[in-house]
N, C-alpha and C positions, 0 to 999 in steps of 0.2 A: 497460362495462369491456372493454378489449381482451383477448382470449384470446391467451395466449402458448404457441405450439407445441402446440396440441391435436392429437388424431388427425384423420385425414381426415374421418371421419364426424361428429365433434364440430364441426369447422370448417364443414362444409357446413350442418349444422343451424343453427348460430349465424348464419351468413351469410344463409340464407334467412329466418330469423326477423327479422333486422334489416331485410332488404329488404321484408318484409311490412309492418313498422311504418313504413317510409319510403315505402310506396305504390309500390314498384318491382317487385312480384311479380305484378301483374295480367297477364291475358292480353293479347297483342298486339291492337291495334285491328283491326277488320275492314276489308277492301277487296273490291270487286267486280271479278271478272276474267271475260273471255270463257272459255268452256270450253276452247278450244284452248290457253290459256296456264295452265291450272290443274293440270296433271298433277303429282302429288307434293305439292301444297299441302294444308294442313289446313283443314277446313271450320270456320268460325266459328259457323255456325248449321246447324240441320237442314235438309235438302232434302226437300220433299214433292212428290208428283206433281201437276202441273197438269192433265194429260190422261191418259187411259188409253192403253195400248199393247198391241195395236193399238187405234186409235181407232174401228174398225169391224170387222165380220167381213171377213177377207181370204183370198184364195186362197194356199194354201201351195205351189202348183206350177201349171204350165200344165195346162189341161184344160177340163172342161165343168161348169158349175154345174147341178145337177139337184135334183129333189124326191125324197126317198127313198121317199115313198109311191108314186110313179109306177113304180118299179123293184123294189118289194117282192117280186114273184113272178117276177122274171127268172131264167132258167135257160139252160143251154147248149142244151137241146133245145127251149126255148120262150123265145127272146130277146124283149126289149121294144124297140120302135122309138120313139125320141124325136125329134120334129121340132125342128130348130134354130130358135131365135128364139122358140119358144113353150114347149117343154118342156125344152130344154137351151140354155144360153148359153155360148159360148166365153169363157174368161177366161185371163189371164196371171198369173204369180206377182205377188203383192201387190195385184192388182186387188180392188176391193170386191165382195163377194158380193151380188147384187141381193136385195131383200126377197122373202121367200117361198121362197127356195131354201136347202136345208139340208145339202148335201153337194157334193163335187167328185169327178168321175171323171177320172183322168189319161188322157192320150191313149192310152197303151198298154193301157188296160183296155176300150177301146171300138173298134168298127169304124165307119168313116165310109162311108155309102152312096156309090156311084159318082157319083151326081149331086150330092153334097154337101149334100143337103137334110136329112139326119137322121143320127143315130148309132144303132148297134145295140148293146144292152147285154145281156150274157149272164149277169150275176150281180148280186145285190143289194149294197147297201153300207150302212154305218152313218150315222146322222145326224152331221153336222159332220165327217165324214171328210175329211181333207186341207184343212181350213179352220182358220185361226187366228182364234179368236173374240175379240170385243171384250174388252179387259182381261185376255187370257190371260197376258201378261207383266207388265204394270203396270196397277194400277187407280187411277183418279183419287183423290187425297188420300192415297195410300199413302206411307209413309216410304221414301225412296230411300236416303239415307245420314244418319247422325246427325251432330251437331256433334262436333268434335274427331276427325274421321276423315281419314286421309291418303288423298287421292284417287289412284286407279289408273285406267289406261285404260278398263277395263270400267265403273268408276263413272261416268266422264265420258259414256260411251255411254248408260248408263241414265238419267242426268240429262237428257241431250239428248232421249231418247225420251219422257221425262216432261214435255216441253214447256218446258224451260229453255234459254236461250242463255248465261246467265252464272251464276256461283256466288259466294257470299260466303265468303271465306277469311281467315285471319289474315294480317296483314301480316308479311312476313319481318323477323325481328329484324336490326337494323343494328349491326354490331360494328366498332369502331375498334381497330386494333392499332397502338400508338404505341411505337416504339423510343425508349427514354429516353436513349440516346447512340448515336453513330455508330461505336463501336468503336475499336480501336487503329489508329494510322496507321503505314504501313510506312516504313522508312528511305528517304531520298531516293534516287531511281533504282531502287528495288525494285518488282516487280510489285505491283498492289493486293492487299490482303489480303481474304479473304472476310469479309464483315460478318456476324457471328453473329446480331446483332439482326435484320438483314434476312432471313436464312435462317429464323429463328424466325417472323417475320411471314409469310413465304411458307407455312410449314407450318401455322400456326394459322389463317390465312385460309382455306386449302384445307379444313381440318377443319371450320371453321364453315360453309363452303359445302356440304359434305357433309351437314350437319345441317339444311340449309334456310335458313340465314341469308345475309345480304349482308355481306361483309367489305370493309373499307377499310384498306389498309395505308398508314399515314401516313408521311411523310418523317421520317427519323431526326432527333432533336433533340439537339444537343450539350449539354454540361454547363451551359450558361447557364440558370439557374433561371427567369428571367423568360420566356424563349422557351418553355421546357418548360411552364410554367404556362399561358401563353396558348394553346398548342396543345392542352393537356389540356382547358381550359375550352371551347374551340371544338368539340372532339370530343364533350364531354358534351352540348352543345346539339343536336347532329345525330345522335346515336347512342343505342342502348339499353344498350350495354355498352362500357366502355372497358377495354382490356387494355394495361397498361404493362409493357413488356418490356425486360429487360437493364439497368435502372437499379439502384442500390443499394437495399437494403431500407429503410434509414433515410430516404433522399430520397423514395422512393415513399410511405412512411408519412406523412412530413411533408406532402407534397403533398395526399394524400387528407384528412388531418386538417384542413388549412386550409380545406377546402370541404365537409367532411362528417364521416364517422366511420370510423375504422379498427376493424373487427370482429375480425379475426384477424391476428396478426403471427407468421409462421413456422408451419410444419407439422411434426409429428413423423413425417415420412415422407421417404424418399429413394428415387429422386431427386425433387427438387421442394421441398426444405426452405425455400428462400428465397421463400416465397409470402406475399402480402398480400391480404386480403379486406376490402372496405369498400364505401362508397357516398358519392356526392357529388352535390349538386343533384338528388336523387331518382333517381339512376342507379347501378347497380352498377359497381364498379371492381375489377379483378383485377390485382394486381401479380405478375408471374410470373418464373420463373428465366431467366437468360440462357443456360443450358445446354439444348440442344435436347430431350434426352430428358426432363429434368425438366419443361420447358415443355409438352411433348406430354401427358405422363401427368397432370399436375395440371389442365391445361386440359380434358382429357377428363373428369376426375372432378368438376370444379367448374362449368365453363361448360356442359357438356352437360346436367346436371340443370336448370339455370336455363333454358336454351333450351327444353327439353321442357316445362317448366311454362308458359312463356310461350305455347307453341303447343298447350296443352291435352292433352299426352301424358303417359302414366304414366312412372314412372322404371324403364323396362325394363332388365333385367339381361342381360348377355351369358351365353351358355351356358358351362357348366363341364364338364370331364371329369377323370378321375383318371389321373395319369401317374406313372411311377416315375423318381425323380431318378437321374441318372448320376453325380453327384458331391455331396459334402457342401455344405450351405448353413447358414451360421451366422446367428444373429439378433443384431441390435444391441440394447444395453440401453435406449436412449432413443428409438428411432424405428422405425417399420415400414419395410419395404422392398418395392418393387414390382420383382420380379426377372423380367426377360424371359427366355423360354426358347424353344428350337426343339423341335418335337415330331415324332415319327415312330412308326409302328406297326412294331415288330420282333417277328416271330412273333405271339404272342398278347397282347402288352401294348404300351401306349403309353409311350414313354420321353420324358423332358424333359431337355434339355441346357441348363444355364444359360449365358446369354450375358454379354457384358461388362456390369458393374454400374455403370459410370461415368455420371455425369449428362450428359456431353456425347457419349456414344456413340450417335450417330444411327443407325449401322448396326445396333445392337442392336434398334432398332424396325423397321428394314427386314427383318431376319432373323427377328423374333419371330413365333411362332405363338400364343403365349399368355403369361400373366403369373401368377406365383405371388406371393401377398400373404403375406410373412413377418412375423408379428406381433412387435413389440418384446418383448424379454425372454423369448421362448419358447425352448424347448430346441433345440439344434442339430438340423438335419434331415440325418441321414447318407445317403450314397448308398444307393439301394435302397428308400428310403421312398416310399410311395404318397402323393401330395399332390394337392389340388384345383388345377386350372389354369383360369383364365379364358381362353376362346378368343378370339383376335383374327382367326382365319381359320376358315372352315367345317370341321367335323370330317371331311367326306369328302375334303378336300384333304390333311389330315394323313395319311390312309390312303394317299395317292398320293406321299408323300414318301420319297425314298431317302436314308438317313442315312449319310454318309461320315465316318469318323473316322481321323485319322492325320497323315501328313506333308503339309506344304504344297507345292503345285506349281501354277504358273499354268495348266497344262493341265487341272487339275480344274475351275477356274472356266470355262474354255473348254468343257469337257464339259457343265457345268451349263447354259450358254447354249444349246448345240446341242440338248440334251434338251428344253428348253422350246420351242425353235423347231419341233422335230419332233413333240413330244407336249405340248401346252400344259397338260394336266392333271397332268403329272408334274413333280416338283421334286427336284433334287439338293441336299441340305443338307450343307454341308461344314464340319467343325470341325477346325481345325488344332491338334491336341493333341500332335503328335509321333508318330513311328513306333511307339515302344514303347507309349505310351498307346492308340494305335489298336488294336494287337493285343489289349491287355487289355480294351478296350471290346468287341471282337468276342467274346472269350472269355466275357464276362458277358452276352452277348446284347443289347448296347446299340447295335449298329450293323449296317447291311447290308453295308458294304464298309469295309475298312481299307486304307490305303496305307502302304508301308514301304520303306526303303532302309537297313536295319540291317546294318552290316558286322560280321561275327564276327572278332575279332582273332586267334583261334586257327586258324581254317580259311581265312580270307581270302575267305569266301563271304558272299553277301548273303541275309538273311532266314531261310533254311531252318533253321538251328539255333534261332532264336528261335520259329519256328512249332512245332517239336517241344517247346519248353519251355512255351509259353503256350497252344497250341491243340491239344494232342494228343487232347483229349476231343471235339473238334468236327471232323466231316468237312468239309474245306475244299478249295477250288480256288484255285490260284495262277495269276494271269494276268500275263504279261509286259506291261508298259506301255511304258516308255521306258528307254533308256540315256541318262543325262544327264551333262553336264559340270559339275562343281563347281569353283569358283575364287574368287579374291579380287575383290570389287567395290571399286573405288577411285574417287576423285573424278576428273573429267575431266582428262586430261593427266598423271595420276598424279604430283601435285606432290611427294609424299614419296619417289618412286623405289622403291616397293615392288615386289619381284620374286617372293617366295615366303614360306613360313611362317617362315623364319629372320628375316625383317624384323619379325615380330610382337613379338619381344622387344626391339626397339630402344626406348629411352626416349622417343623423339620420335614414336612411332607409337601411335595409339589404335585400339582394336578394339571391335567389337560382336559378341556371340555369339548363338547360338541356345539355346533352353531345354534343360535336362537331359531326356534321353529322346528327343530328336529325332535322326533319322538323321544330320543335318548335324553336330550336336554330337558324336555318337559317332565320326563320320568324322574330325573335327578332333582329338579326343582320341587316336584311334589313330595318326594321322599325326604328332602332336606326340611321342607316345611313341616311334614309329619313328625320329624325327629327334633324339631326346634333348633336346627343348625343354620346359622346365618351364612349365606354364600359369601359375604364380604370377608369372612375369616378364612376362606379357602385360597391358598396361594396358587394362582394359576387358573382360577375360575374363569377369568376373562380371556384366556388363551384358547382359541377355538380351532377345531379341524372339522372337515366336512364328511369324513368317512370313519368307520371303525378301524380300518387298516391304517389310516393316517394317525389316529390316536395311538394305535399299537406301535407304530414306528417311532412316535415321540417318546414313548416309554422305553422301547428297546434302545434308543439312542442315548438315554440318560437325560433328555431334556425335561422329563417329568418322571415322578416316582410312580404314578398310577393314572388311570383314566377309566371311565365307565364305558363298557362295550360288550361284545359278544364273545363266547368261547372260541368260535371258529377263527376270529381275528387274532386272539391271543395265541392260539395254537400255531397259526401260520407263521408267526414271528418268534416262536419259542418262548413265550411269556407264561408266567403262572397266572392262574385265574381264580378269583374268589367269587363264587356264585351268590347273588343277592336277591334277584327278582325274576319273576316269570311274566311274560307279556304276550299279547296277541299281535302278530304281524300279518296284515291282510292286504289283499289287492283289490282296488276299486276300479271298475271298468264301466264306461257308458254302455247301456244295454244294447244300443244299435251296433256298437263295435263288438260286443261280446257275442252277438248272434251272427256276425259277419265272417267272411272268409279269411281276412287278414290275420286274425288272432287264432284261428282254428288250430294250426299246428302247435302254437305255444300252449294252448289250453290242453291239448292232447298230451304234451310232455308233462305238464304240471300234474295231470291225473294218472301218470304212469307209475307203475311199481318201481321201475328202474330209477326214476328221478327221486322218488321218496327214499329209496334205500341209499342213494348217493348223498342226499342231504343229511339223513340220519347219521351217516358215517362221519360227517364233519364234527359232530359233537355239539351239545347244547341246544338241539332242536327236537321238538316233538312233532311228528309228521302224521299223526293218526287221522287228522281231519283235512289233510291237504287236498285242495280242489273242491271242497264242499261249498255250496252256496250258503251265505249267512243271511237270515231273514232279519229285517228291522222295520 
């Protein structure tokens, strides 16, 4: 009976049980490989020594083979003279020690007579000194590595020393990734659209190869059922696992059921709900989400255990750490959720910043350091809660992460890139939550750096009044970063003839806004008030994006006629720009962190001529005071 929407654990258990009954869960067959080609492979049988190593007594260094009995009474005031060729034999490193000799004297411990006929020994030595004895490393018939062992370079060396040239390993599993459709077609004359199914095939194939499998990314098959079925059956014949990607759940289930059994239909988890598990012709089949993040996460949790079983490996679990949530997480009533988070150590604790929860948010996997498994029906997790986090990156890299919260600017991304170039172990993690939220995060000890451009409508100054309000309890440093120009981003050629904020209230003009609490939103609201323009008359005022680039993308796509943002964002997407305002964009840093080692490389870049020149070249920035301390 097909399971409908079980938990991830229940689905995996049911699938593996069905595969066992279908004979599809056996270990991969063995193959014989030359040792030079076996690194990283898994042994299918144990490897036992055929010979000892060393195979005979060998010299550990250059010197003279001697008999310890001949020099037992040697002393500085009564040295022993040994005749070469009779009592002492010259040997080089790795030479066999002749029978009857039981020690080696290095050249530096003896004196050679002037005529070269003998050596003079002034002290005794121990038996077998400087000699590698037979079997010292490996003894014939000794176990070198067991079955189900992943071979490392040192293992290969030991196997070779034990007399083997080849090794028996499991064949690599062969995985076919079959896009079930070729995606939407662009309008005539438009650039080709990125094919999500092909992108997923690229990702899943690379993941499988990381696990030691061979992946074949098959050509996308359109909606024609007969073509899809023929390609599916051919893939089953030549592969150990077939992954159907991007097709509808109903079509995938029908295809599997026609040639085998559907074990699980749908998972009680997000992302990745639209998952099908089954088998056909004695081979496992996995139908997976068309959305990249759901595909990645479910493939990892379902295909990885299967591959590890085939290769004789245990179901190893990733390391977990405890981290503190920076914002609330709610639980859904009917499904678990795998929430991606960015991690950083701020002072004495690790903080977890939830990332985009969308199933298609590929960047959430790029930026993720870990995953929080939120159980369905559980109580909400408020900000400040300590939660277990499954690590996707090593913990020591988390400790090297610099967490930036606040206003978005393209220069922050540039700064992150230059930091990795100069210090590969250091990461700048940036979260565009808006200026006000950045200061609040800093006040709660949830960030290393905040960025802000908050205009105070009463004083006309930037940031300082808000620092007194939100960070009076934290000794801080304010760093001048850039003076930047804000203006209206409009479509090329400015077809609507937009000139300034007064045009926003025109009924034929649509606008895209920034989120509440962002400096750009506060600047807009202040300027609208100064101009006597009611926001209620702006079509699209309530439509919000969290970055300048996202606003620019909305304008480029035609979803809006204009949006307030920076010149660099407009240029990056080929938009026209109408400059309106100048503002101060500053960095706020707790003094203890400013004076610490973690931020030192970042501050060095900020104060470098190279960085200033690169930022200035973007356009719309004044960098004359970049890196200066601001007194307040």
